[in-house]
C-alpha positions as a LaTeX table, in Angstrom:
\begin{tabular}{lrrr}
\hline
Residue & $x$ (\AA) & $y$ (\AA) & $z$ (\AA) \\
\hline
Met1 & $-26.29$ & 0.08 & $-3.55$ \\
Asn2 & $-26.24$ & $-0.77$ & $-7.27$ \\
Tyr3 & $-27.63$ & 1.93 & $-9.61$ \\
Phe4 & $-29.70$ & 1.30 & $-12.92$ \\
Thr5 & $-26.65$ & 1.64 & $-15.14$ \\
Glu6 & $-24.62$ & $-0.99$ & $-12.98$ \\
Arg7 & $-27.49$ & $-3.48$ & $-12.93$ \\
Asn8 & $-27.97$ & $-3.43$ & $-16.69$ \\
Gly9 & $-24.26$ & $-3.50$ & $-17.54$ \\
Met10 & $-24.48$ & 0.19 & $-19.02$ \\
Arg11 & $-21.85$ & 1.47 & $-16.79$ \\
Lys12 & $-18.09$ & 1.75 & $-17.94$ \\
Pro13 & $-15.91$ & $-0.21$ & $-15.46$ \\
Ile14 & $-13.79$ & 2.05 & $-13.17$ \\
Glu15 & $-10.21$ & 2.07 & $-14.06$ \\
Gln16 & $-8.13$ & 0.53 & $-11.52$ \\
Thr17 & $-4.97$ & 2.68 & $-10.59$ \\
Tyr18 & $-2.50$ & 3.56 & $-7.84$ \\
Asp19 & $-2.45$ & 7.20 & $-9.21$ \\
Ile20 & $-4.37$ & 9.64 & $-6.74$ \\
Asp21 & $-5.19$ & 12.44 & $-8.98$ \\
Pro22 & $-6.51$ & 15.76 & $-7.47$ \\
Ser23 & $-10.23$ & 14.58 & $-7.80$ \\
Lys24 & $-9.60$ & 11.19 & $-6.08$ \\
Tyr25 & $-7.64$ & 13.14 & $-3.49$ \\
Cys26 & $-10.43$ & 15.54 & $-2.78$ \\
Val27 & $-12.65$ & 12.56 & $-2.24$ \\
Leu28 & $-10.53$ & 10.70 & 0.08 \\
Leu29 & $-9.62$ & 13.82 & 2.19 \\
Gly30 & $-13.23$ & 14.55 & 2.37 \\
Cys31 & $-13.92$ & 11.21 & 4.08 \\
Cys32 & $-11.15$ & 12.11 & 6.56 \\
Glu33 & $-12.84$ & 15.46 & 7.20 \\
Lys34 & $-16.13$ & 13.72 & 8.28 \\
Tyr35 & $-14.06$ & 12.29 & 11.21 \\
Tyr36 & $-12.36$ & 15.53 & 12.32 \\
Asp37 & $-14.43$ & 15.79 & 15.61 \\
Asn38 & $-13.14$ & 12.33 & 16.55 \\
Ile39 & $-9.48$ & 13.67 & 16.67 \\
Ala40 & $-10.38$ & 17.08 & 18.32 \\
Trp41 & $-8.88$ & 15.68 & 21.42 \\
Leu42 & $-5.42$ & 16.06 & 20.01 \\
Tyr43 & $-6.03$ & 19.42 & 18.73 \\
Pro44 & $-9.01$ & 21.07 & 20.41 \\
Lys45 & $-10.62$ & 24.23 & 19.42 \\
Glu46 & $-11.78$ & 25.91 & 22.72 \\
Cys47 & $-15.19$ & 27.51 & 23.23 \\
Asp48 & $-14.76$ & 31.34 & 23.47 \\
Asp49 & $-16.72$ & 31.05 & 26.88 \\
Glu50 & $-14.15$ & 28.67 & 28.10 \\
Leu51 & $-16.91$ & 25.82 & 28.34 \\
Gly52 & $-14.59$ & 23.19 & 26.75 \\
Cys53 & $-13.80$ & 21.63 & 23.27 \\
Cys54 & $-16.12$ & 22.54 & 20.49 \\
Gly55 & $-14.27$ & 20.80 & 17.48 \\
Leu56 & $-10.87$ & 20.69 & 15.90 \\
Asp57 & $-8.52$ & 23.35 & 15.54 \\
Lys58 & $-7.66$ & 22.87 & 11.81 \\
Tyr59 & $-4.78$ & 25.28 & 12.00 \\
Arg60 & $-3.11$ & 23.46 & 14.80 \\
Leu61 & $-3.52$ & 20.31 & 12.95 \\
Ala62 & $-1.96$ & 21.54 & 9.89 \\
Ala63 & 0.84 & 23.04 & 11.72 \\
Glu64 & 1.47 & 19.74 & 13.43 \\
Met65 & 1.26 & 17.98 & 10.13 \\
Arg66 & 4.16 & 19.98 & 8.82 \\
Tyr67 & 6.33 & 18.11 & 10.99 \\
Glu68 & 4.37 & 14.57 & 11.37 \\
Ile69 & 3.81 & 14.14 & 7.69 \\
Pro70 & 6.03 & 16.83 & 5.97 \\
Asp71 & 4.87 & 16.19 & 2.35 \\
Leu72 & 1.29 & 16.52 & 3.03 \\
Tyr73 & $-0.34$ & 19.35 & 1.00 \\
Ile74 & $-0.97$ & 22.35 & 2.91 \\
Ser75 & $-2.60$ & 25.36 & 1.29 \\
Ser76 & $-1.49$ & 28.81 & 1.23 \\
Tyr77 & $-4.27$ & 29.50 & 3.92 \\
Gly78 & $-2.29$ & 27.06 & 6.29 \\
Leu79 & $-4.94$ & 24.31 & 6.19 \\
Ile80 & $-4.87$ & 20.74 & 5.09 \\
Glu81 & $-6.89$ & 20.86 & 1.68 \\
Ala82 & $-6.91$ & 19.01 & $-1.66$ \\
Pro83 & $-4.62$ & 20.30 & $-4.38$ \\
Gly84 & $-6.30$ & 22.60 & $-6.85$ \\
Val85 & $-6.40$ & 22.32 & $-10.55$ \\
Ala86 & $-6.09$ & 25.55 & $-12.49$ \\
Asn87 & $-6.84$ & 26.17 & $-16.25$ \\
Asn88 & $-3.67$ & 27.00 & $-18.36$ \\
Thr89 & $-4.36$ & 30.22 & $-20.12$ \\
Tyr90 & $-1.82$ & 29.94 & $-22.73$ \\
Gly91 & $-1.93$ & 26.24 & $-23.40$ \\
Ala92 & $-4.08$ & 23.15 & $-23.67$ \\
Gly93 & $-5.39$ & 21.29 & $-20.52$ \\
Gln94 & $-5.11$ & 21.95 & $-17.16$ \\
Asn95 & $-2.25$ & 21.97 & $-14.58$ \\
Ala96 & $-2.46$ & 20.50 & $-11.05$ \\
Glu97 & $-0.71$ & 22.08 & $-8.04$ \\
Lys98 & 2.49 & 19.83 & $-7.13$ \\
Tyr99 & 1.71 & 17.39 & $-4.28$ \\
Asn100 & 2.70 & 14.07 & $-2.92$ \\
Gln101 & $-0.04$ & 11.54 & $-3.29$ \\
Tyr102 & 1.41 & 9.33 & $-0.92$ \\
Ala103 & 1.49 & 11.56 & 1.93 \\
Leu104 & $-2.44$ & 11.54 & 1.94 \\
Leu105 & $-2.21$ & 7.85 & 2.51 \\
Asp106 & 0.10 & 8.45 & 5.73 \\
Phe107 & $-2.68$ & 11.01 & 6.90 \\
Ile108 & $-5.18$ & 8.15 & 6.43 \\
Glu109 & $-3.15$ & 6.02 & 8.72 \\
Phe110 & $-2.80$ & 8.93 & 11.22 \\
Met111 & $-6.67$ & 9.36 & 11.29 \\
Tyr112 & $-7.18$ & 5.90 & 11.82 \\
Asn113 & $-4.81$ & 5.54 & 14.78 \\
Asn114 & $-6.13$ & 8.50 & 16.42 \\
Val115 & $-9.88$ & 8.77 & 16.04 \\
His116 & $-11.92$ & 8.33 & 19.26 \\
Asp117 & $-15.68$ & 7.90 & 19.90 \\
Ile118 & $-17.17$ & 11.29 & 21.05 \\
Asn119 & $-20.45$ & 12.38 & 22.78 \\
Asn120 & $-22.02$ & 15.75 & 22.51 \\
Ser121 & $-22.03$ & 17.12 & 26.07 \\
Gly122 & $-24.18$ & 20.20 & 25.39 \\
Phe123 & $-25.38$ & 22.69 & 22.87 \\
His124 & $-24.01$ & 26.18 & 23.16 \\
Lys125 & $-26.82$ & 28.21 & 21.77 \\
Phe126 & $-25.02$ & 31.61 & 21.50 \\
Tyr127 & $-22.29$ & 30.28 & 19.23 \\
Asn128 & $-24.34$ & 27.40 & 17.58 \\
His129 & $-21.97$ & 24.76 & 18.40 \\
Tyr130 & $-21.87$ & 21.56 & 20.51 \\
His131 & $-19.35$ & 20.95 & 22.95 \\
Leu132 & $-17.52$ & 17.65 & 22.51 \\
Leu133 & $-16.72$ & 14.82 & 25.20 \\
Thr134 & $-13.84$ & 12.43 & 24.10 \\
Met135 & $-14.51$ & 8.74 & 25.11 \\
Pro136 & $-11.74$ & 6.25 & 25.75 \\
Ser137 & $-13.68$ & 3.78 & 23.46 \\
Arg138 & $-12.57$ & 3.61 & 19.69 \\
Lys139 & $-15.51$ & 1.95 & 18.01 \\
Val140 & $-15.34$ & 4.55 & 15.26 \\
Met141 & $-12.17$ & 3.07 & 13.99 \\
Ile142 & $-14.23$ & 0.41 & 12.53 \\
Lys143 & $-16.48$ & 2.87 & 10.80 \\
Phe144 & $-13.61$ & 4.88 & 9.51 \\
Leu145 & $-11.89$ & 1.78 & 8.04 \\
Thr146 & $-15.13$ & 0.90 & 6.44 \\
Asp147 & $-15.55$ & 4.26 & 4.95 \\
Ile148 & $-12.22$ & 4.77 & 3.75 \\
Asn149 & $-12.07$ & 1.36 & 2.05 \\
Ser150 & $-15.38$ & 2.18 & 0.50 \\
Tyr151 & $-13.80$ & 5.31 & $-1.18$ \\
Phe152 & $-10.79$ & 3.25 & $-2.32$ \\
Ser153 & $-13.03$ & 0.99 & $-4.07$ \\
Lys154 & $-15.42$ & 3.56 & $-5.36$ \\
Thr155 & $-12.64$ & 5.65 & $-6.92$ \\
Gly156 & $-10.75$ & 2.54 & $-8.35$ \\
Leu157 & $-7.69$ & 3.12 & $-6.27$ \\
Leu158 & $-5.98$ & $-0.06$ & $-5.48$ \\
Tyr159 & $-5.27$ & 0.39 & $-1.82$ \\
His160 & $-6.75$ & $-0.79$ & 1.39 \\
Leu161 & $-6.70$ & 0.24 & 5.06 \\
Asn162 & $-6.08$ & $-2.97$ & 7.09 \\
Ala163 & $-7.02$ & $-3.49$ & 10.68 \\
Asn164 & $-3.43$ & $-2.78$ & 11.73 \\
Gly165 & $-3.81$ & 0.81 & 10.63 \\
Glu166 & $-1.60$ & 0.39 & 7.69 \\
Val167 & $-2.52$ & 1.20 & 3.99 \\
Val168 & $-1.29$ & $-1.66$ & 1.55 \\
Arg169 & $-1.27$ & $-1.96$ & $-2.14$ \\
Val170 & $-4.19$ & $-4.12$ & $-3.58$ \\
Ile171 & $-2.58$ & $-6.42$ & $-6.24$ \\
Pro172 & $-4.89$ & $-7.81$ & $-8.88$ \\
Asn173 & $-4.18$ & $-11.69$ & $-9.22$ \\
Asp174 & $-1.73$ & $-11.60$ & $-6.56$ \\
Val175 & 0.09 & $-14.88$ & $-5.85$ \\
Ala176 & 1.02 & $-13.72$ & $-2.26$ \\
Thr177 & $-2.14$ & $-15.38$ & $-0.67$ \\
Pro178 & $-1.87$ & $-15.99$ & 3.07 \\
Asp179 & $-1.14$ & $-19.70$ & 2.26 \\
Ile180 & 1.67 & $-19.07$ & 0.02 \\
Val181 & 3.21 & $-16.50$ & 2.30 \\
Asn182 & 3.12 & $-19.20$ & 5.25 \\
Thr183 & 4.58 & $-21.67$ & 2.78 \\
Val184 & 7.59 & $-19.63$ & 1.77 \\
Leu185 & 8.30 & $-18.41$ & 5.19 \\
Ser186 & 8.48 & $-21.83$ & 6.52 \\
Ile187 & 12.00 & $-22.12$ & 4.85 \\
Lys188 & 14.44 & $-23.16$ & 7.63 \\
Glu189 & 17.46 & $-20.98$ & 6.47 \\
Glu190 & 17.21 & $-17.81$ & 8.47 \\
Asp191 & 18.93 & $-15.25$ & 5.82 \\
Thr192 & 16.64 & $-16.47$ & 3.10 \\
Arg193 & 13.60 & $-16.27$ & 5.16 \\
Ser194 & 14.66 & $-12.70$ & 6.17 \\
Leu195 & 15.06 & $-11.80$ & 2.52 \\
Leu196 & 11.60 & $-13.26$ & 1.79 \\
Gln197 & 9.97 & $-11.35$ & 4.55 \\
Glu198 & 11.40 & $-8.03$ & 3.42 \\
Ala199 & 10.33 & $-8.67$ & $-0.18$ \\
Leu200 & 6.68 & $-9.54$ & 0.87 \\
Ile201 & 6.54 & $-6.47$ & 3.05 \\
Leu202 & 7.72 & $-4.17$ & 0.30 \\
His203 & 5.45 & $-5.93$ & $-2.32$ \\
Arg204 & 2.47 & $-4.67$ & $-0.08$ \\
Ser205 & 3.66 & $-1.14$ & 0.57 \\
His206 & 2.68 & 1.90 & $-1.10$ \\
Ala207 & 6.04 & 3.65 & $-0.96$ \\
Gln208 & 7.75 & 4.95 & $-3.97$ \\
Asn209 & 9.93 & 2.30 & $-5.60$ \\
Ala210 & 8.57 & $-0.33$ & $-3.17$ \\
Ala211 & 7.55 & $-2.47$ & $-6.05$ \\
Arg212 & 11.06 & $-2.31$ & $-7.66$ \\
Asp213 & 12.79 & $-3.14$ & $-4.37$ \\
Ser214 & 10.40 & $-6.23$ & $-3.53$ \\
Val215 & 11.47 & $-7.77$ & $-6.81$ \\
Glu216 & 15.05 & $-7.20$ & $-5.91$ \\
Lys217 & 14.83 & $-8.71$ & $-2.48$ \\
Leu218 & 12.82 & $-11.49$ & $-3.93$ \\
Trp219 & 15.40 & $-12.40$ & $-6.51$ \\
Asp220 & 18.10 & $-12.10$ & $-3.88$ \\
Ala221 & 16.10 & $-14.73$ & $-1.68$ \\
Phe222 & 15.86 & $-16.77$ & $-4.87$ \\
Glu223 & 19.53 & $-16.84$ & $-5.47$ \\
Arg224 & 20.35 & $-17.42$ & $-1.89$ \\
Met225 & 17.78 & $-20.36$ & $-1.74$ \\
Lys226 & 19.78 & $-22.01$ & $-4.80$ \\
Thr227 & 22.78 & $-22.39$ & $-2.15$ \\
Tyr228 & 20.48 & $-24.11$ & 0.45 \\
Tyr229 & 22.54 & $-27.24$ & 0.52 \\
Thr230 & 25.77 & $-25.77$ & 1.97 \\
Asp231 & 27.67 & $-29.21$ & 1.71 \\
Leu232 & 27.30 & $-28.51$ & $-2.39$ \\
Asp233 & 28.48 & $-25.80$ & $-4.64$ \\
Lys234 & 25.71 & $-23.50$ & $-6.01$ \\
Lys235 & 25.09 & $-25.36$ & $-9.29$ \\
Arg236 & 25.03 & $-28.71$ & $-7.51$ \\
Ser237 & 22.61 & $-27.40$ & $-4.84$ \\
Ser238 & 20.29 & $-25.99$ & $-7.46$ \\
Glu239 & 20.28 & $-29.03$ & $-9.35$ \\
Lys240 & 19.53 & $-31.14$ & $-6.30$ \\
Ile241 & 16.49 & $-28.88$ & $-5.74$ \\
Val242 & 14.94 & $-29.24$ & $-9.14$ \\
Thr243 & 15.74 & $-33.04$ & $-8.94$ \\
Asp244 & 13.68 & $-33.26$ & $-5.66$ \\
Met245 & 11.06 & $-31.03$ & $-7.10$ \\
Ala246 & 10.65 & $-33.46$ & $-10.22$ \\
Gly247 & 10.30 & $-36.59$ & $-8.28$ \\
Gly248 & 11.91 & $-38.72$ & $-10.77$ \\
Ser249 & 10.00 & $-37.20$ & $-13.84$ \\
Asp250 & 12.30 & $-35.98$ & $-16.88$ \\
Asp251 & 9.45 & $-33.83$ & $-18.07$ \\
Phe252 & 9.15 & $-31.95$ & $-14.84$ \\
Tyr253 & 12.75 & $-31.72$ & $-14.40$ \\
Arg254 & 13.05 & $-30.06$ & $-17.62$ \\
Leu255 & 10.04 & $-27.71$ & $-16.73$ \\
Phe256 & 11.62 & $-26.68$ & $-13.48$ \\
Asn257 & 15.17 & $-26.58$ & $-14.68$ \\
Glu258 & 14.06 & $-24.05$ & $-17.32$ \\
Glu259 & 12.21 & $-22.06$ & $-14.89$ \\
Phe260 & 15.27 & $-21.67$ & $-12.65$ \\
Lys261 & 17.32 & $-20.67$ & $-15.69$ \\
Trp262 & 14.71 & $-18.13$ & $-17.04$ \\
Leu263 & 14.36 & $-16.46$ & $-13.50$ \\
Arg264 & 18.27 & $-16.37$ & $-13.40$ \\
Asp265 & 18.42 & $-14.83$ & $-16.86$ \\
Ala266 & 15.52 & $-12.26$ & $-15.98$ \\
Gly267 & 17.39 & $-11.06$ & $-13.04$ \\
Asn268 & 20.49 & $-10.43$ & $-15.17$ \\
Lys269 & 18.82 & $-9.03$ & $-18.05$ \\
Tyr270 & 16.13 & $-6.55$ & $-16.61$ \\
Arg271 & 16.85 & $-4.04$ & $-14.09$ \\
Ile272 & 16.17 & $-6.53$ & $-11.22$ \\
Arg273 & 19.27 & $-7.23$ & $-9.66$ \\
His274 & 21.75 & $-5.17$ & $-11.77$ \\
His275 & 21.31 & $-1.55$ & $-12.87$ \\
Glu276 & 24.06 & $-1.14$ & $-15.51$ \\
Thr277 & 23.04 & 1.01 & $-18.73$ \\
Asp278 & 22.68 & $-2.07$ & $-20.85$ \\
Lys279 & 19.89 & $-3.56$ & $-18.64$ \\
Ile280 & 16.16 & $-3.47$ & $-19.87$ \\
Asn281 & 14.23 & $-0.99$ & $-17.73$ \\
Ile282 & 10.83 & $-1.99$ & $-16.26$ \\
Thr283 & 8.55 & 0.88 & $-16.93$ \\
Asp284 & 5.21 & $-0.45$ & $-15.64$ \\
Val285 & 4.40 & $-1.27$ & $-11.83$ \\
Arg286 & 2.42 & $-4.09$ & $-13.14$ \\
Tyr287 & 5.48 & $-5.55$ & $-14.85$ \\
Tyr288 & 7.20 & $-5.82$ & $-11.40$ \\
Asp289 & 4.12 & $-7.43$ & $-9.99$ \\
Tyr290 & 4.32 & $-10.15$ & $-12.99$ \\
Phe291 & 8.02 & $-10.92$ & $-12.07$ \\
Phe292 & 7.26 & $-11.07$ & $-8.36$ \\
Asn293 & 4.42 & $-13.45$ & $-8.87$ \\
Arg294 & 6.34 & $-15.74$ & $-11.26$ \\
Cys295 & 9.33 & $-15.81$ & $-8.98$ \\
Leu296 & 7.33 & $-16.36$ & $-5.74$ \\
Ser297 & 5.25 & $-19.08$ & $-7.32$ \\
Leu298 & 8.51 & $-21.12$ & $-7.88$ \\
Ile299 & 9.96 & $-20.49$ & $-4.42$ \\
Ala300 & 6.82 & $-21.64$ & $-2.81$ \\
Leu301 & 6.96 & $-24.86$ & $-4.57$ \\
Ala302 & 10.57 & $-25.41$ & $-4.25$ \\
Val303 & 10.50 & $-24.84$ & $-0.31$ \\
Gln304 & 8.11 & $-27.62$ & $-0.10$ \\
Tyr305 & 10.77 & $-30.02$ & $-1.20$ \\
Leu306 & 13.80 & $-28.80$ & 0.79 \\
Lys307 & 15.01 & $-31.26$ & 3.29 \\
\hline
\end{tabular}
């Protein structure tokens, strides 16, 4: 629901970020914990009266995750918990325990791919718990997906859990729409198409350095596309592509030719394709998205004129 301050424009916009701080981590893990009974079939906690499963064995879950998702934060008590934040007695501010934020996204994928519908098979009055019956159906997957994406949105985190059970980055103003993706992947040359596929997969990935690697792959695809006409050398092949794109217009020839040159120079000047010390570092992931969108836009147009 929209609250009073939202309806009347009094609420400060939520900061959009890829950074899962301890507070956001706690919220996301709390969403997962609501569905622990739905993965109890994997690590069942047995009733002391041997009457069946009565919930999830959280210690077994944590023990397994040490190998399934090795970087997932596990407390000194041997449980999957949110990392704590402690006051720094001798200095300003607070210190958060070290944790890998991306491991939590792995855990979200693990939850989605293992939740099952459950029924209560009976109430055990002595222990004040229900016995759980795991069903073969998995309608709960949709509820979990909806819930986790709601929390991503609520906390301003730029991630989305898709129906394939993969957490992908949400990229504001992204050029890589389904239509654009279909267009660029229609290129006939197999190796260029393979580089484009790798770049697009990395572009959506939440893995560390994926944004950097996606831009590098895209520039490799761009440089290879320029050699599309194998009966010509690279310079003449590139000129033919620009000429065909321009359709006889001198103005558009200059426009597209300058864009080809700009992308070539950017790939050499910034740390995109080369990593020597004289290259300009790209220090903000949003800059990578800008480079990616600009290069992909030109490729998507050029592909439509290849013969």
